[in-house]
Steps between C-alpha positions, in 0.01 A plus 500: 500500500823668406733576792790643313859420620820573299317573181313167536195406679491381848247238584194584703464205736497451872877530503726608777372250743684210630831581327737216613797575709729447208284727292563269227147348445150606412248625744309183439724229351393150424551229757785244462453213253596260777211639720261464215610148425470400870139641507395324193644167616305531827174570314559202271547281808167618634333427179637146477393451851142594409499840668444765227602849609217751522641726218472203257127471565368854526139574489381399153416844378857633558623314186185461313427783252173706543386380164366852421399595154784660295582554140545161336857586410579526877317193625803276502680751724213591729388143540827328568554305819810559694713212617673579839825336612677522822787755492589595856380512852113495481529648147365374169603621155329491159526650149227671318493571130394846366487648143810642374290782357170586651407668183564185295450193730585264221860635460644278760516455883725574796555347833406674832682363813285471822566412862228457760478474888155364571294666770554347847160581622157605368570569139354806335671453162829574316714798562726591219818698601741704293813652657571773250754574230399473215713182495459385867429129547184435687589134502827562693314755730257235617727208479792649696340790690139399580505640855626839359259497211182463720401484862350208698138582447548500117679169517213352709214600269648516158691284262796733450611481130818638372559524125752615261346752246566440131856568420617438857703225661348148468220605265588542138762769545698787337860399423758753391864450617693236668668575833805655339288717278292611807812597688625714230151652458435584868846556619691628180596866516402712205783754422440882479305749691141419569286689249779571257465398138761228527342354817148510345633320184676232702206444735254482207724230337507310831121518539442411134717184529309394808168537315618303207613222738165497661332477167733207392459310837140543553316513166142588463436505872695825527208696360241332721625551849317841562306542823160491328585154366625387850174627652309280253712207629392583838136459409584159348683396814182609706285277287719188494554527880115467520426851637201698389681821594853607546667552836833650455782662690729710295813684604664785322482435125242220595273790582500608137441143393208481750348829399529403130309180582228693679458733192478202267270284727325721755223237555757242586666702776472319828740634772797699365778673706747712310799574731762756389284631228608615158311779340397376153506834347866581565743529207847360501648842571267555793572161641866566478488846652263400792704196579825683498340743750380216711835323519672834586249565781549141625880559490440816712287292747783250534745779570277658760497181701863423428659828604613499861531120518824328567505298176374788270778579237394868493527805730331835491155567343291313255581751232873459564470122487314529171782708358742230613308224322498725192874519520529119523279474187718754309808307618397163374367652180850646428699191639284191528597252778600143410360196678693181571329335209618780265163663463493886545275718705423819324222754594228283341575189713567705805141663453354142473680405823356812675147462373459127593513541878273803479192294423462423862633649834605131583784544230625837612774366714662360183548859387737561795736222371444617131606849546799413734626232259475732192675788685796268546503410142353152545258369230387163619227605744347730239518213242332255750205742556470563127515127439228432757279756314565360158470135602859411432636204688853476649595257229414769228176338394169666518214363720222618272410705187342784692709775355436384148134465564480834679651693209301322234163548672565866557594542129146396422321681791652842441552739211852600401639743249846552324555872505835552682427863579167394668684237697743769628222719607326212675826396672558856620152514654550180682841614628337816624234298684764283676856667478692206641323194352301660223799521254527120500119460422497683166516394136245220535395542141831343388384162640209452273533738204629211282285237662387242236140490602264798498378658821165409621493776754160626640563740783129584540342521842354161633148523638387129517135620491278244667776323702457404860706706748877494442747582780792720388782513756760775493805572721578869562871436479508244220796575271402278204129563481437846647207540725338747260453213251295308750283806556453542125420140430241486782333814356504361142335173594129547539505266802849573626553516873832656621693349794795720608796391694715784653846356471806413290558224255354340188156342561332459833301183553657235720804721573378820654249496785193331643276770372582426121501116556173488666334729255616284206425167673147600606431612153614170343358266761179669595448752225524794733551831317626796703250781526800738446871490482624354829814710473732233638 
């Protein structure tokens, strides 16, 4: 759940796919307001004509709570009835309420935003989908990228439901900085040599100010957005959607959310697929080191296919090209490049621009232009890629709060310490693991050592004893969630079943090959569990 970039965390989502030609948008940005208005107007016209669209009259049990017995303090949450409204082409949206604190349900409530595409054929139930993060918007994922989120068999047999977890997007959300503040936080250059006393002091002040802003802007919610609380929200959504058991497709960080659910509610597990798995036992340092190594290996894979091609900006061997990239990083660290809007590209922003396309081979071609432009002293393409990663729009606004939510959740889900010498030792170990990228993935403790809410970290193995079979999908060349994590999670889960994909990129279902897709879809639709790893 932490993918460290430039001394800050890089989101674990299905990034790197569908980067627009301008490299200035998100991998899955919202549709235009005009398109949404047109769709809603068309729906209203049908209603007025007496033709009610199918998604406004779903099977009764999809919006009728199960009515199951729960703690009296939770009845008003578990027994609520959702009210669905049209919000796009064959989509309906609703808002559920959840306790602000699951430990004290009377302390207040929060909103959880939902979007649903009703099954087009024989319905088997609801399928909740999470794209990763933490901080990724499941609402946007389903609303804007339904065909990418799931394949046709799942759309046919399930009501596909996207949701924004607590703290994220359209749900009651974390709020820290305005756009100008986020620009300074993400793109501002901290003076001094990385790891020096002066650099550590300045970075700590920067992180501390961010933490204080999050506390001021978010309030009590800031201490209640840990993954365990989000998993309890997931059970609430299962119940109010009318499902006796949870059907769930989680990508990347979404695998940790799904596994956490299975640990809490093993008897409620229906069909769970965890793709791009996170190992629940990993520490912040282990995550940073293994992801640094993963992205470095993905960079080498890009160079192997690049070298010898006409458009490739490098000559010679992979090792020689890696040295050239290292020289570019050293150069922008010494003398940052200035973009047309005045922002600077130092080593941190350059690393973000490199990492983003590495999430998928579909994005590798952008690296050709990135390295060429930076070698000529041009900053704007690097800024465009970093902006796409950070969710920054061309007008300087931010499309979501995913960075703020990502950092805030991780500060609760991991443990951090404040001993500077220990930080230096950990940073040196990460740099040794990945000599090119690793130096920019260290010092993660600085992010959360002054966090205003205490950590709720529990990095214990997850067994989910008594749960139905759970599919765990791992990609051998996944840079963000290394394949070993999928192997580990499948082994930890008492009912885990590993599905391996031999390839590159982050996550595999609906973007790799027919073997993976058919295995996942046969499991969801027919309950077919592989006898052994199909080794796709």
